[in-house]
C-alpha positions in Angstrom: 156.2 62.8 71.2 157.2 64.1 67.9 157.8 61.8 64.6 161.6 62.2 62.9 160.1 64.2 60.1 158.3 66.8 62.5 161.5 66.9 64.6 163.2 67.7 60.9 160.3 70.4 59.9 160.8 72.3 62.9 164.1 72.6 62.1 163.9 73.4 58.6 161.0 76.3 60.0 164.0 77.6 62.9 166.6 77.8 60.7 164.7 79.0 57.9 162.9 81.6 59.4 166.0 84.3 60.0 167.1 84.1 56.2 163.6 84.8 55.2 163.0 87.3 58.1 165.5 89.3 56.7 162.7 90.7 54.4 161.1 92.1 57.4 163.9 94.1 58.9 166.8 95.0 56.3 166.9 98.7 55.9 167.1 97.7 52.2 163.3 96.7 51.8 162.3 99.6 53.4 164.7 101.7 51.0 163.0 99.8 48.0 159.5 100.0 49.1 159.6 103.9 49.9 161.5 104.4 46.3 158.0 103.4 45.7 155.6 105.6 47.1 154.5 103.3 50.1 154.3 105.0 53.8 156.5 103.6 56.6 157.7 100.7 57.8 154.2 99.0 58.1 152.8 99.6 54.8 156.2 98.3 53.7 155.7 94.8 55.1 151.7 94.4 54.6 152.5 95.4 51.0 155.1 93.2 50.5 154.0 89.7 52.6 150.5 90.1 50.8 152.1 90.9 47.5 151.9 87.3 46.1 148.3 86.9 46.9 147.5 90.4 44.2 145.6 93.3 45.1 144.0 91.7 48.1 141.1 93.5 50.8 142.2 94.1 54.4 139.5 91.6 55.3 141.6 88.9 53.4 145.3 89.8 54.8 143.6 90.1 58.1 142.3 86.6 57.6 145.0 85.3 56.5 147.7 86.7 58.9 145.8 86.3 61.5 147.3 88.1 64.5 147.3 91.7 63.4 144.4 93.7 64.7 141.9 94.3 61.9 142.1 98.4 62.4 146.5 97.9 62.0 145.8 96.2 58.7 143.4 98.5 57.3 145.9 101.5 57.7 147.8 99.9 55.1 145.6 97.9 52.7 144.3 98.5 50.3 146.6 101.8 49.9 149.2 100.4 49.3 148.1 98.9 45.8 147.4 102.4 44.9 150.8 103.4 45.3 152.3 100.1 43.8 150.7 97.5 41.8 151.6 93.6 43.5 153.9 92.7 40.8 156.1 95.8 41.5 156.4 95.0 45.0 157.7 91.2 43.9 160.3 92.7 42.0 161.2 95.6 44.8 161.5 93.3 47.5 163.5 90.8 45.4 165.9 93.2 44.6 166.1 94.3 48.2 167.1 90.7 49.1 169.3 90.5 46.4 171.4 93.7 48.3 170.5 92.4 51.8 171.8 89.3 51.7 174.7 89.8 49.9 175.5 92.1 52.9 174.7 89.8 55.4 176.4 86.9 53.8 179.1 88.3 52.5 181.8 85.6 50.7 179.4 82.7 51.6 176.5 84.2 49.3 178.3 82.1 46.4 179.4 79.5 48.9 178.4 75.6 48.6 175.9 76.0 51.2 173.5 78.6 49.8 173.5 76.6 46.6 172.7 73.3 48.1 170.2 74.8 50.3 168.5 76.5 47.5 168.4 73.5 45.3 166.6 71.6 48.3 164.2 74.0 49.4 162.9 74.9 45.7 162.6 71.0 45.3 160.4 70.8 48.8 158.3 73.5 47.5 158.1 72.2 43.8 157.1 68.4 45.3 154.6 69.7 47.8 151.0 69.6 48.1 149.5 73.4 49.0 145.7 72.5 49.1 144.3 74.8 52.0 147.4 76.8 52.4 146.6 80.4 50.4 149.8 82.2 51.1 152.3 79.6 51.3 150.5 78.5 47.9 151.0 81.9 46.5 154.5 82.1 47.3 155.5 78.7 45.8 153.2 80.0 42.4 156.0 82.7 41.8 158.7 82.4 38.9 162.1 81.4 39.3 164.2 84.5 40.8 167.3 82.8 39.1 170.4 83.5 41.6 170.8 80.5 44.4 170.5 83.3 47.1 167.2 84.5 45.5 166.2 80.9 45.1 166.6 80.0 48.4 165.0 83.0 50.1 161.9 82.4 48.0 161.6 79.3 48.5 162.1 79.6 52.1 159.1 82.3 52.2 156.8 79.6 50.5 157.5 76.7 53.4 157.1 79.9 55.9 153.7 80.5 54.7 152.7 76.9 54.7 153.9 76.3 57.5 151.8 79.5 58.9 149.0 78.4 57.1 149.0 75.2 59.0 149.2 77.2 62.4 146.3 79.1 61.8 144.4 76.1 60.8 145.5 74.6 64.3 144.6 77.8 66.0 141.3 77.9 64.4 140.4 74.3 65.5 141.2 75.1 69.2 139.1 78.3 69.2 142.0 80.4 70.0 141.3 83.9 68.0 143.9 86.2 67.3 144.5 88.4 70.3 144.7 85.4 72.9 147.1 83.6 70.2 149.4 86.5 70.8 148.4 86.5 74.4 149.8 83.1 74.8 153.1 83.7 73.1 153.6 86.4 75.5 153.1 84.5 78.5 155.3 81.7 77.7 158.1 84.2 77.5 158.6 83.9 73.4 158.0 87.3 72.7 157.9 90.7 75.0 154.2 91.6 76.4 154.0 95.2 75.5 156.0 95.0 72.1 153.5 92.1 70.9 150.5 93.7 72.1 151.3 97.3 70.1 153.1 95.9 67.5 149.8 94.2 66.3 147.8 96.9 67.1 145.5 95.9 70.0 144.8 97.5 72.9 145.5 97.3 76.6 141.4 96.8 77.0 141.6 94.4 74.5 144.3 92.4 75.2 143.1 92.4 78.8 139.8 91.2 77.7 141.6 88.0 76.1 143.7 87.2 78.9 140.2 87.1 81.0 139.1 84.6 78.5 141.7 82.3 78.6 141.7 82.5 82.1 138.3 81.7 82.1 139.5 79.0 80.2 141.8 77.8 82.7 145.1 78.4 80.5 146.2 81.3 82.1 147.0 82.1 86.2 146.3 85.3 87.9 149.3 86.5 87.0 149.3 85.9 83.4 151.1 82.6 83.7 150.4 79.2 81.2 149.0 76.9 83.8 149.7 73.2 83.2 146.5 73.3 81.2 147.8 76.5 79.1 151.4 75.1 78.6 149.9 71.4 77.5 147.0 73.1 75.1 150.2 75.5 73.2 152.5 72.3 73.3 149.5 70.4 71.2 149.0 73.5 69.0 152.7 73.6 68.4 152.9 69.7 67.9 149.9 69.8 65.4 151.8 72.3 63.3 154.7 70.7 63.2 152.9 67.5 62.1 150.7 69.6 59.4 154.5 71.1 58.2 156.6 67.8 57.9 154.8 66.3 54.6 156.5 69.4 52.8 159.6 68.3 54.3 159.1 64.7 53.7 159.4 65.2 49.9 163.3 65.2 50.5 163.4 62.1 52.3 166.7 61.9 53.7 167.9 64.9 52.0 165.7 67.1 54.2 168.8 66.9 57.0 171.3 68.5 54.3 169.0 70.9 53.9 169.1 71.8 57.7 172.9 71.3 57.8 173.1 73.8 54.6 171.1 76.4 56.4 172.4 76.3 59.8 175.4 78.4 59.3 173.6 80.9 57.1 170.8 81.8 59.9 173.4 81.7 62.7 175.6 84.3 60.6 172.7 86.5 59.6 171.6 86.4 63.3 175.2 86.8 64.7 175.2 90.3 62.6 172.1 91.6 65.6 169.7 92.7 62.5 167.6 90.0 62.1 165.1 89.7 65.3 163.2 86.4 65.4 162.6 84.2 68.4 165.7 82.1 69.6 164.5 78.4 69.6 167.5 76.9 68.7 170.1 77.7 71.6 172.1 79.8 69.5 174.0 82.6 70.6 172.4 85.2 69.0 172.0 88.9 70.4 168.5 90.3 71.5 166.9 93.4 70.2 
């Protein structure tokens, strides 16, 4: 049973993810990085997401991002740094998010929900402990971008990556390797199997080997569906991730619910536009892509 703080931490992730994930889907992002000379969507993705870490190696990005095949990362990192140093990519992604969020949120960009959510999210990041959270800490250390909608977007990036760093720790603790984590995600219908496999760079043979390992562990049945033991194990990992994410949200005390309430209409508006594709964990009437 999750505590109230853990439940709120999950809600902050669920409603914060659509807002921050605009960076990964908006055409403004690709246009901004192409202007810097980057080649294609994946170089844009890896460059923009890894930029707060500095000009790190492919091995570092593979380790921290966790779910991607090493060779897929190596097609973009470190070459991306030859086109644009990290500081230029950080500036470019902020410029892209300024345009994208103004387009997606419309008149709400200047509304009270954006201002309130930005204030609360920044306060949470400023008070949180990012020890052992490399990608979260790198995002938390970025300078104040000024405008409330950019403050919100950037703070949610730090919160998202804080949670992600914790989730990777839980996977490693439970001896679930990167490909196995994706197999379990597909098995629970949170993502399409083939889309997930190909977009993370794993071959069919590598995927099937991960299936065999999870089957031998008793987590998957012959149809690649979770067994009771597999479902229990995945839920335990998700619960542990919520538990590790809770202290950041808890810095807000009772105001954490205000953050959720302020983000909710913003997330709904963005998802209703059909441009951002994230797992629908909230039962919202979002279109699928």
